[in-house]
N, C-alpha and C positions, 0 to 999 in steps of 0.2 A: 448224604449231604449235597445240593447240586447247585452248581455253579450255572448261572446265566452266561447263554450265550451271546455270542455276537449281533446274529441276527433280530434275538431277542431284545438286545441294548438297542439298535436301529429301530425296529417297530415302536418302541417303546418310547425314543427320542420323538419320533414324527407323531404321534399320537398327541403326545404332549406339546409339541410345535402346534398342530391343529386343536388345539383346545387352547392355547394361547392367543392364536389368532381367533379363535369364535368371541375371549373374551375383550378381543383391540375391538369388534366389529360391533359389540355392548357399549364398551368405553365411547368409541365414535357416536353412537346414537346418543348416549345422556351425554353428551356435552352438547351438542347440536341442541338438542333440548335444553336445556338445561341451559343456553346463553338464551335464549330467544325466552324461559320464563321469566328469566332476571330481566331482558328489558320489557315485556310488558308487565312485570310486575311494577318496573317506577314506575313509566307510564302510567298505572293506576295509582300509584301513591300520590303524585305529583299532578293530578288531576282535581279542578277542585268540585266536581260531581263525582262521585266514586262512585259506580251501581257494581252491586254482585257479589261484593267481597271477592277474600284473596281464593275462593272456588273458583268463580268465573274467570278469574283472572288466569288461573293453570287453566282451564277449558279455553282460552282465546289462546294460552301459549302452543298450545297441541294441535290446535286445531291449524295455526298458522303454522307450524311446524309440518304437517303432513301436508298443506297445501305449496309449501316450496317444494314438495317430492311429486309433484303433479298430481294430488290426489283432492275430484272434488269434491269440497264442502255444503250441506245443505241449510239455508238460515231456514230457524221455523219462525223467530219472533219476527215477520213479517206486519204487517197493516193491514192486509186483505186476510192472517191468517191460515194461507197455503204456502208451503214451504217452497223457496226460491234456491236453484241452485247456483254454488260460486265457483266460478272453476277456473278464473284468471288468474295463472301466480307468478309472483313476482320474481321474477329470475335471479334478480339479484340477490332476494333472499333462500334462493337455492343456491348459492355458491357456497357459504359455510358446510349445511352436509355434507354435497358433493365433496371439499375438499379435507371433510375428515375421512370419508371411507376411502378415499385416495389415499392418506396419509398412515391409514391403518394395514392397508394391502401392502403397499409400498415396504412398513419398515418390517412387516413381519414377514416378507421374503428377501429384502436388504440385510445381510448377517453383519455388515457394519463392524464397529472392530473384532466384535468376538466371531471370527469364522468358525470356531469348533462346534457350536452348537448345533442342532438339524434342523432343518428346514422344510416344511414341508412340500409339495410338487405347485407347481403354480396355481393350473386347474383347482387342487386339493384349498390352495389361498385365496382364490376367489371364492371358493362355497364355504369356507371357515367365514371369513369377517359378512363377507352378505349374511350367513346366517344368524349371527350371531346380529347383527342390526336386525334383521327384519323381526328377528324375536323381541327387541322391543318395540320395534313399530309394531308390532300386532297388540301390547300392550296395549299401545297409546290409543291405536287403535277401538279397542275394547273400551276404552278413558273415554274418550271423544262420542262417543253413545250416549252420554248421561248429560251432557254439556248442548251448549244453544247452537256448535256449532259442531252437530255428528260429520262423521267421514261417508260418503259415499262409497261401497261396498265395492263396486264392479271397478270402477279406477283404482281402489288401492288395492286391489286383486291386480292389477293390468301396471300403471304406471309405477307403483310403488319399489316392485322387484327390477323392473326393468334399472330404475334409475339406480337401484343399488348396484346392483350388479354389474352394469357400466360401470361407475366410478371405481369398483370394486377390479374392474380388469384394467383401467386408465392407470391403477395403480403400478399392477403387474406389470406391466407394457412398461413403466418406467423404470423399475426397479431389474428388470432384464434390461436394460440400457437402449429402451426405443427400437428395435429392430424392425423392420420393413420389410416386405416379401421377396422373396429372393428372383421371382423375376423381373427385371427391369423396366418391364412396362408398368407393372403395377404399382411397384416405386415412384415410379415417374407421375404416374395418377392419381396417388394419393399426396404428393409433395403440392404439385398443382391444384387441385381441390383443397388444400387447406390455406395457399394462399390466394382464391380465387374467396373463398368462405370469407376467408379476412376482408380482407378488400370490399364485399358484397354488404357485408355487416357493419363498418366500418362509414362504407357511403349511405346506409340507410340510418346511421345515427347523425352523420352529418343532418340531410334533409330533415328528419323530426327538430334537431336543435333551431337550422333556418327557419322552422316555420313554426315555431317557439318562439323565438326571437321576434319574428313578423307579427305576431299577436298578443305582444304580452301584455298589453294592457287587458285580454280577456282573459288570461292565465292569474294574472295577478287579483284581478274582481273574483275570479272564481277561490283563489285563495284565501283571500279574506274570510269570502263571503260561508266558506265552510264552518272555521272554527275562529272564536274572539280572543280565548286565552290565550294565552302563550305554552301551555302545557299542548293544548289541540293544535298550533299551528305546529308544533316540533315534531309530535308524531304525523301530522300530514305531509310534511317535509320529508320523516322518513319513509313514506310510502310513496311518495312520487321518485326518490332515489329508487326505491328498491325497485319502480316500474320502467326505469329509466333503458335497461336491455331492452324489453317487451318495446320500445316504440324506436329501437332502434331495426329491429327485425319488421315491426307493421313498416317502417321508411323501405327497409329492401323490398318488404311482399309491393307496396305501391310502387317502385319505380319498375318491379319487373313487371307488372303489366295488370296483375288481374286483382292489387289492389286488396282492401279488407271487409271486412262487413261493419255497420254499426246498429246491428238489428234484422229482421226477419225482411228482407227486401229490398234493403237499402245499402247501396255498393259504391265505395270510394275509389276511383280508377283516375290517372294520368287525366283523362277522355273529359271526367267531369264528376260528379255525385249526382247517383240517380237515387229519388227517394227520399222520406222525410225522418232523419236520422232522430231517435230518442233516445238523447245518452243523457248523462248527468251530467253534472256541475262537479268539473272537475281540472285542475291547473295542466294536464299534458292534453287532455281532451280539448282541452281552447285549441291545439294547432292541428285540428284538421280541414279540409279545406273547405271553402266556403262551397253554396249552394251551386248550382248550373254547370254550365257545359268550361271544360278547364281551356285554360290558355296554355301559351308559348310557357309560362314559369312555368307549369304544371307538368309540362312535354318534358320540360330541362330531367325532371326527376330520372327519366331515361339512360342518362348519361352514368348513373350507377352501373346497371347492372351490365352496361358497354364495357366501361372501364375493369369491372369482373372479368369477365369474359376477354377482352384482351389480356390483360395478367396470366388468366390461365392457360389459354393459347400459347403464349411468347412464353410460359415458362416448358411447357411440353415443345416447345419447338426449337427450343434451345438445347433440351437432354437431348432428344431425336434425334442430333443433327447426323451423326455417323448411322443412324438407321435407315430403315427401305420407308418411301414412304405409304404404305400399307402400315406397318406396327406405328406410324405417326398417327395416324387419324384413327386407328385403335384406340390410341390410349388416351386422346382428346377426348374422344368420346364418352370413353371409361371414368375418363375426371370427372364431365357435365355430368353423368350419369349419380355419380357419386356426391358431389355436391347438389345437384337437384334430389338426391335421399338427404342427405342433413339438412338443407332448407326447410324440405316436409317435416322433417323432427322439430326443428328450429322455430315453425310458423303454429305447429300444432299447440307446444308447448307454451308461446305467449298468447293465444287466445284460448276462448272459451269464454261458458256462459255466465250475462249476471246477472240473471234471472228467470223468468218465467216472461211465456208471454213472445212481444218484440224482441225481449233480451238474450233471449235464448242463444243464438248466435252471435257472437261478437271479435271479431279481430281478424286478422286472415286465415283463409279457406286452405288445410295444407297439403291438398293433392293439387288444389291451382297455382298453388307458390311453387310445390317442386316441380308441377308439369314445363311451366316457363321458364325455371332456372334451365332444366333439361333441356328447354328449345332451345333458349339463348346460347348455351354451350355448341350444342349439335349445327346450328346454323352459322353463327360465326366465331366460336374457337376451334372450330376445326380447320376453316380456310387460314385462320394464323398461325395456328400452328405450322401448319402446310407451308404457307409461306414463311415463315421465321425459318423453317428448317431447308428451304431451300436457298433461302441467304446465308445462311450458316455453312451449306455443302460450299458455296463459292470459295471461303476460306480453306477450306482441307482442301482446293485442290492443286498439284503441285505448279509452282511458276515457273516458267522456260528456262533455261539458264543461259544467260549472256553469250554472246557471242567472244571469240579471245580474240584481241585487239593484237593487230599486225606492231611489233616494235620495229623499230628501224635501225638500220646499221649503223654502227658506231665510225666517224669521221675518222681519217686517217689526220694521225699526230704529223706532223712536219720534225725530221728531224734534223738539228744542226750540223753543219760540214764538220765542224770539227770532231762530232761524236763519232759520224761518218766514215771520216778519214782512220780515226783510233781504230775502230772498229776493221777497215779494211788492213790497215798494218798490222792489228795484232793477229789477224789469219793469217795474213804473207809472213810475219817470222815464226807461225807454230806457237803462237803463244793464246791459249785459249780462257775462258772463267775464271778469275783466282778464287772464286768460291764451289767452281765442280771439280772436285778432287780426283772424279775420274779419267777429264780430260786433261788436267794438267799432268804436264811433261814431267820428268828427272830436272832438276833444273840444280846449280852448285848452291852453296850457300848463302853466293854475295848476289845472288837473285832471287833472291826469296820474295814476297810476294812484302810491299809495303818499302821494299829496300831501293837503292837507286838505280835506276834502268842502267842495263849493261851499252857498253860504248861500241860503236860503229866501227869495224874493220875493214879493213882494204882484204880480207879473203873470200870474205863474202860480197858476193855481186850482186847478188838481189837487194843488198841493205842501202839503202839510201843513205849518202854523207851527214846530212842533217834531217834525224829520225822528228816526224810530228810531237810537241807537245802531249805530255802521257795524261790521259785525268787525274784529276785528284783521290787518292788511295780512298776505301772507303775507311768510314772510323771501324775498329776495331769491337766483336762485340764480344761483354768481358763474357766469360766461360761460366756456368750455374756451379755454383759453391758446392761441392763436394765433401758429405760426410766420411774424411777420415780420420783413421784410427791410427794413429800415431803410434803409440801403444803396444800395438799387435805385435809381437815378434815376424809374423810372415809377411807383414807390412812392404813392400818395395816400392821405391817412388817410380824407378825406370817403365814401370807396369802403367804410368800414365805418361803417354808421349804429347806432345803439343800439337795444336792441328795446325791445320794445315793455312792459316789466318794470322796463326802467334807467329812473331818474328825469334827466329834461332840465335843464340850468340855465334859471335865470328869467332872463327876456328882459330885454333892457338898456334901460334905460327911455331913450337919447339916441337909441336908432333909430326 
């Protein structure tokens, strides 16, 4: 009979943990697909003109699920009969699948309350969760081939694994406590990149909202013209909400300078709209700038990347107060490159083809938006970082100590004549300070301090006949209380003699 060793138990526990992580990934994919299927089925049921049956609704749900991962779809039911690509993914629709993958990877690596169960390695967690998710995604890709919106296999092989692996990696990073690189320059560059990216996208959202409010009439007309019944309007409204992050990225690209394309040969920048745009009627597209040369209102969009670059450079400069100038400049430049890479990815996800021909290029060009972000950060972010660093170093310089102030000598206090006379008399008679036991001469009991002053006699020629009045005797200070044990047989009261300032009893005449 063989007993399992500790090594085999550990290996078996890790294998079970990897299998559990793979199952978690598959469940995450099923939950996202099921949520979209319920939503599409509800819209199909509520529509007054249902078409295609429940099978068509499920095909539409699978197509939307793949589109949320960045996979291009191909529309086969076009008026011309030619297949047309559909590649603009609603970025808000991608939030649910990405969050599900993120949570699956985080919960796999985080032990929670059960800290004794085996856990896979971080790389094994990413591979297992992503593998389980991609197995379900492969089945969905095959299923979509038989519907009206089949998936493009090239983008399915590129974007789908990249999105899943990125979300799983973010979940593992969260479970590990969101660690940053050990080098201080890299950590500072990443923090500044995140802050600048949030500022840039937030400013782009503000630009899109202001333009949409400016063209509210055209947007309302496009909204009511797309659908007349309430179910169709609800579907259009949900699509508008799902495309709001795309509009924010478009606004950021517009403020950066390169702008975005509205078809082949049509470019919208702050300098103006060149070409003849061929855009469909949609509420969000009503916010596009008018044709012609741009005005100062359009040029004001440059305030968005300006604010983002200033915030990014300020963050780097504040962190690099104690660093050399070379390290601060390199950190700001690295932050600009990282922000440019992130903007390029967002621009690629926010745009894509809407059809064939003139609508094959729609949205911001990813490499132009990324290059413009790097240029803003290098030309403006680096000087701002160096300026903030130089200003912050002023506070680190030691301040000079204040010079010591000259203290005036204390003024002499006049002594009364009576006190000086008594002092001279006491010095002449040889009687010192009554509190000074070392200078106090042996005196008879009747000359103890506090008693009557001795009378002058004629035998002492140095003593005047009438002595000056003596100053009042000081008040006796009570002696500290002594903890005496009178019951102790070794106690002797004569061991405690009176102090010099205590009055002694008069001598007994019979002695």
